[in-house]
N, C-alpha and C positions, 0 to 999 in steps of 0.2 A: 565748269566741270570740276567735280570733286576728285581729288587725286590722293592716293595713299601708296607709299613705297616702303618696303621693308626687305631686309636680307633674311634668307632662309636660316632658321635656327630652331631650337626647341621652342615650343609655343609660349612659354613664360617670357622668353626674351623677345619673341615677335610681338607679344602683347604690349610690351614697353614701347616699341617703335610705333605701333599702330595708334595707341592711345595718345602718344605724344603728337603724332601727325594730325589726329582728329581733335586735339586739344580737349580731351575728356579724361575723367578719372577712372581708375580701375579698382575693383575690390580684390580680395585675395585670389580668387579664381574666375573672375568674370568682369565684364564691363557692359554698360548699356548706354544707348544714345537715343534720344527722342527729341528732335528739333527740326528746323526747316530743311536741313540737309538730308537726313535719313532717320530711319527707325531701325535699331540694331540691338541684338542680344547675343553676346559672345561668351562662351565658357572656355577656359583653357586649363590644362592640368599636366604637370610632369608626373606621370604615373609611376615611373621607376627610372633608374639611370639607363638612358638609351631609348626611352619610349615616352612620347608626349602626344597629346591630342588637343584639338580645338573644335568646338561645336559652334557654328555660325548661322545665325538667322538675321537677315537684313532686307530692308526695302528702302531703296534710295529715291529721294524726291527730285533728284537731278542726276544726269549721267555720272557714273563713277568709274574711274580707271584705277585698277590695282596692279602695281608693278611689283613682282616678286623677284628680287635680285638674287642671283646664285651665290653660293659660297664655295670655297675651295676645299672644304672638309670632305675627303673621299668616303668617309664612313656613313654620312647622313643620306637617307633616302626619304622621299616625300610621296605619300599616298593620299590622294584627295578623292573623296566620294561626293558627287554632286547629285542631290536628290531633286532639287527644283531650281529653276532660274536659267536664264540664257545670257550669253555675252559673246562679244567678239573675242576670240582667243588667238593669241599669237605666241609662238614659242621660239625663243632665241633671237628674235628680230622684232623691233618695235613697230615696224611699218605694217599697217593694215590698209589694203587698197580697195576695200569694198564695204558695203553696209550690212552684210549678213551678220545676224546675231545667233547663229546656230553652231558656232565654233566651240561652245561649251554646253554640254547636254548631259542628260541623265546617264551616269556611268562613273567608272573609276579611272583616275589618271595617276600613273605611277612614273616617277622620274628621279634621276640623280639630282642631288641638291645643287650641282653646278649649272643646271639648266635653268635659264631665266624665262619668265613668262609674263605676258601682259594681257589682262582681261578688262574689257570695257563693258560695263553693265548699263543698259538703257534705264532711263527713269521709270519708276512705277512697277518694276519687276520684283517678285518675291523670291528670295534665294535661301536655300538650306544646304549647308555644306559641312562635311565631317572630314577634318584634316588629321592625318597621323604623320608624325615625324619619327623615323626609326633609325637606330644605329645598327649597322651591319653586324657589329660585334655582339650586340644584344640578341639579334636574330639567331646567330650561331649558338649562343648560350641557351636561349629558350627553346628553339625548335630542334636543336641538335642536328643529327644527320638528315632529318626530313627536309630541311631547307636547302641542302647542298645543290640540288638540281637548279633551283631558281637563282641562288647566289652565283653558281658557275656561269649562267647566262649573263647575269649582271656584270660580272667581272670582265667578260669578253667584250661586252658592248658599251661599257662606261665611256662617255656619258650616254644616257639613254632617256627616252620619253616614250610612253606607250599609253594607249587607251584600251580599256577592257569593259565589256558589257557587264552589267550587274544582273545576277539571276534573282529569282523570287526569294530565296533564303537570305541573301545579302540585303536585299531591299527591306525585307521584314525586320531584320535585326536593326538596321539603321533607323527605320521608322520607330521602333521601340525606344531608341535613344531619344529621338526628337519629341516623342510624346511623353517622355518621363519628366518629372518635376525636379527642377534644379535644387529645390530646397529640401528634398528628402534626406533623411539621415543616411549615412554611409554612401553618400553620392559618389565619392571618388572610387570606392570599392566596386560599386555597381558599374561605373563606366569602365573600370579596369577590366572586369570580367567580360563586358560586352566587346571591348576593343580586342581582347585576345581571341574571342570567338569570331569576330569579323576578320581579323588577320588570318586565322586558320582557314576559314572558308575561302578567302581571297587567294591564298597561296595554293590551296587545293585546286582551285579553278585554273590557276596558271599552270600548275603541274599537269593537269589533264590535257592541256594543249600540246604536250609532248614536244616532239622535235619541231613542230610548227610555231613554238613560242618564239616570237621575234621581238627584239629590242632595237630601238634606233632613235635618233634625234629627229623630230618632225618639225616642219615649219607650218605656218597657218594654212597654206594651200594644200599641203599634204593631209592635214586634219580634215579640211573641207571635202577632199576627195574620198577620204575614209568614210565620212558620214554619208556622202552621196551613195557610195556602194552599199552601206548598211541599209539605207532607205530602199534602194533598188531591189535588194535581195530579201 
C-alpha cells in the first residue's frame, strides 16, 4: 500500500512534504506523477498571506492512504472540496473497522487544522479535490464583519470538523477550475478570483443555516451515520 503523510500547513509547504514522500520533483507551482504507483497532477499556490490552495487530480494503481497530521496553529482552517473519488475516511482516530469506501464523498469538509484525518483510497479510483488553507486573521481582514457569525461559531466549537453539501453554484465553480488549462497566462490571478468566489458562496451557504449551524469533531462512525441519513432523506 502506498502511504503519504504530511502536516497541515499552507500548500507550498505541504507540497514539499508530499513530493519528498513520493520521491518526485516539483515545479514552481505543480508536480506530476506517472508511474506504476499512480497518475497524479497537482497544482499549489500561495495566493496571498493567509490564503493558499491546492488542486489535486489523481488515480492510484494501488491502495493509497493519506495521513493528514494536525498542527497546533489555532489560526489555520482547512476547507476541502471533493468532486470525485471515494475513500475510507476517519477523523481523529486511525482505526477503521469496516470496508466501506463512502466515508469521503461529493461535498465540502471544513475543519480546524488541529484535527487529524486518515483517508484510504482504493486502487483504480479517479479523484478530484480542491483544498483551501485559510488563516482566520485573513478571513477577518477580507470579509470584514460579514464573516463574524461563522467565526463566532468556530471560536466556540474549536476544534471542529463538519461536512456540508455542495449546491449547483459551488459545483459549477469548482468544475470551471478543473476544466481550465494550467498553462494559461495569468493562471494565479484566475485561480485567486475563483477561490474568492468559492469562499463567498460557501460562507453564504453556512450563514443560511442560521442557528442550526453546528460544528463538532466527528469520528468515522459519526460520518457514516451522517451519510446514511442523507441517503435516507
